[in-house]
C-alpha positions in Angstrom: 0.0 0.0 0.0 1.3 3.4 -0.9 0.3 7.0 -0.1 0.4 9.2 -3.1 0.1 13.0 -2.9 -0.4 15.1 -6.0 0.7 18.7 -6.5 0.7 21.4 -9.1 2.8 21.5 -12.2 6.5 21.8 -11.2 5.9 20.3 -7.8 6.7 16.8 -6.6 4.5 13.8 -6.1 5.8 11.7 -3.3 5.2 8.0 -3.2 5.6 6.7 0.3 5.3 3.2 1.7 2.5 3.5 4.2 3.2 0.0 5.6 6.9 0.2 6.2 7.5 3.7 7.7 11.3 3.1 7.8 11.4 3.1 4.0 10.9 6.8 4.0 10.7 8.4 0.5 11.3 5.8 -2.1 10.4 7.6 -5.3 9.8 11.2 -6.1 7.9 12.1 -9.3 8.2 15.6 -10.6 5.1 16.8 -12.4 6.4 18.6 -15.5 3.4 19.2 -17.7 -0.4 19.0 -17.5 -2.5 18.6 -20.6 -6.2 17.8 -20.4 -5.9 16.3 -17.0 -3.0 14.1 -18.1 0.3 14.5 -16.3 3.9 13.9 -17.5 6.1 12.7 -14.8 9.8 12.7 -14.4 10.8 10.0 -12.0 13.8 10.2 -9.6 14.8 7.3 -7.4 15.8 8.1 -3.8 18.0 5.6 -1.9 16.7 4.6 1.5 18.7 5.7 4.6 20.0 2.2 5.0 21.3 2.1 1.4 23.0 5.5 1.8 24.7 4.3 5.0 26.0 1.2 3.3 27.3 3.1 0.3 29.0 5.7 2.3 30.7 3.2 4.6 32.1 1.4 1.6 33.5 4.7 0.1 34.9 5.9 3.4 36.7 2.6 4.2 38.1 2.5 0.7 40.2 5.6 1.3 43.9 5.0 1.7 45.6 6.1 5.0 47.2 8.9 3.1 44.0 10.1 1.6 42.2 9.9 4.9 45.0 12.0 6.6 45.1 14.6 3.9 41.3 15.1 3.7 41.0 15.1 7.5 43.6 17.8 7.8 41.7 19.9 5.2 38.4 19.4 7.0 39.6 20.4 10.5 41.7 23.3 9.1 38.5 24.6 7.6 36.8 24.3 10.9 39.6 26.2 12.6 39.2 29.1 10.2 35.6 29.7 11.2 35.0 32.8 13.3 32.8 30.8 15.6 35.7 28.5 16.4 38.0 31.4 17.1 35.5 32.8 19.7 34.8 29.4 21.3 36.1 28.5 24.7 34.4 25.1 24.9 34.6 22.9 21.9 32.8 19.5 21.5 34.5 17.0 19.3 34.4 13.2 19.0 36.8 10.3 18.8 36.6 9.1 15.3 35.8 5.6 14.0 37.7 4.1 11.1 35.1 5.3 8.6 35.1 8.9 9.8 37.5 11.8 9.3 40.5 11.4 11.6 40.0 13.6 14.8 43.2 12.7 16.7 45.4 15.5 15.4 42.6 18.1 16.1 42.1 16.7 19.6 45.8 17.0 20.4 46.1 20.5 18.8 42.9 22.1 20.1 43.2 20.8 23.6 46.2 23.1 24.1 44.1 26.3 23.9 40.5 25.3 24.5 38.4 23.1 26.8 37.6 20.0 24.7 34.6 17.8 25.6 33.8 14.4 24.0 30.5 12.4 23.9 29.7 9.4 26.0 26.7 7.3 25.4 24.8 6.4 28.6 21.8 4.2 27.8 19.7 6.0 25.2 21.2 9.4 25.8 24.5 11.1 25.0 26.4 13.4 27.3 29.7 15.3 26.9 32.6 15.1 29.4 36.0 16.8 29.6 38.6 15.2 27.4 41.6 13.7 29.2 43.7 11.5 26.9 45.1 9.6 29.9 41.7 8.3 30.9 39.9 7.5 27.7 38.0 4.3 27.5 38.8 2.6 24.2 36.0 0.1 24.5 33.1 2.5 24.8 29.6 2.2 23.3 29.6 1.0 19.7 33.4 0.6 19.8 33.9 4.4 20.2 36.6 5.7 22.5 34.8 7.6 25.3 35.8 9.9 28.2 35.4 8.9 31.8 32.1 10.1 33.4 33.9 12.6 35.7 33.7 16.2 34.6 30.2 16.7 32.9 29.8 19.5 30.5 26.2 20.9 30.3 24.7 21.6 26.9 24.6 25.3 27.4 28.4 25.4 28.1 29.4 24.3 24.6 30.3 27.1 22.2 31.2 25.1 19.1 30.4 21.5 18.2 31.9 19.3 15.6 29.1 17.0 14.3 29.8 13.8 12.4 27.5 12.3 9.8 27.1 9.6 7.2 26.0 12.1 4.6 25.1 15.8 4.4 23.5 18.2 1.9 25.2 21.5 1.0 22.4 23.2 3.0 23.4 21.4 6.1 20.9 18.6 6.4 22.4 15.5 8.0 22.0 11.8 8.0 23.5 10.0 11.0 23.9 6.4 11.9 20.3 6.0 12.9 20.3 6.1 16.7 19.4 9.8 16.9 21.9 10.7 19.6 23.1 14.0 18.0 19.6 15.1 17.0 18.4 14.6 20.5 21.4 16.4 22.0 21.3 19.4 19.6 17.6 19.8 20.3 18.0 20.3 24.1 16.8 23.5 25.7 19.7 25.8 26.3 21.9 24.3 23.6 23.3 27.3 21.6 26.6 26.1 20.1 27.6 26.7 16.5 27.3 23.4 14.7 30.0 22.4 12.2 29.4 19.2 10.3 32.4 17.2 9.1 32.6 14.7 6.3 34.6 13.7 3.2 33.7 15.4 -0.1 31.9 12.3 -1.5 29.6 12.4 1.5 28.0 15.6 0.3 24.8 14.7 -1.6 22.1 16.7 -3.4 19.2 15.5 -1.3 18.5 13.4 1.8 15.4 11.8 3.2 14.6 13.9 6.2 12.4 13.7 9.3 10.9 16.6 11.3 13.3 16.1 14.2 16.5 16.2 12.1 18.7 19.1 13.1 20.8 20.7 10.3 24.3 22.0 10.9 25.3 25.7 10.5 28.3 25.0 8.3 29.7 22.0 6.5 33.5 21.3 6.4 34.2 18.6 3.8 37.8 19.1 2.7 37.2 20.4 -0.8 
């Protein structure tokens, strides 16, 4: 069973799977002409979120060590040049997985002049704690290196946050890994930080399936 919504010429007709909500938008048909109640449709196929995640993981892990290091340096150099970063006293970063831009050099460099906080997953929520390289837990949730739960950073204390993602649009829409940790954190009352998304150039796509609770980033750093 599918839901079909029709619009005016030049608009989009979205076909959604009303049985499997997780399928999101499967096909978008653009109504190009209307003649005697007959419509000409231009059909575009949208990958599901699961398909996008699988494709991006393959592309990311296919990068050589040299490519990953070079692109990561470009990405975080771009973040450093942002005025919001220069003003920030408290910066939220993350410990990268193998399919993400390398954060270790930025962690080491930025911690010399700013208070750096990293995420820690606790049940179904995420909190940020002060970064201390000597006490990091390398076997944290989902295999991510996490800080000890000692010095909690409240959401309103963060001035600048680096946001990872599986894919982004140029306008800042983001697709995460599917758990919603960042969307929930960025939506908290009092959170005011400048949000900088980070990804490789091939992770920037024209469009993404979006939900009402998805939080866009303010700027995208992709190493181009």
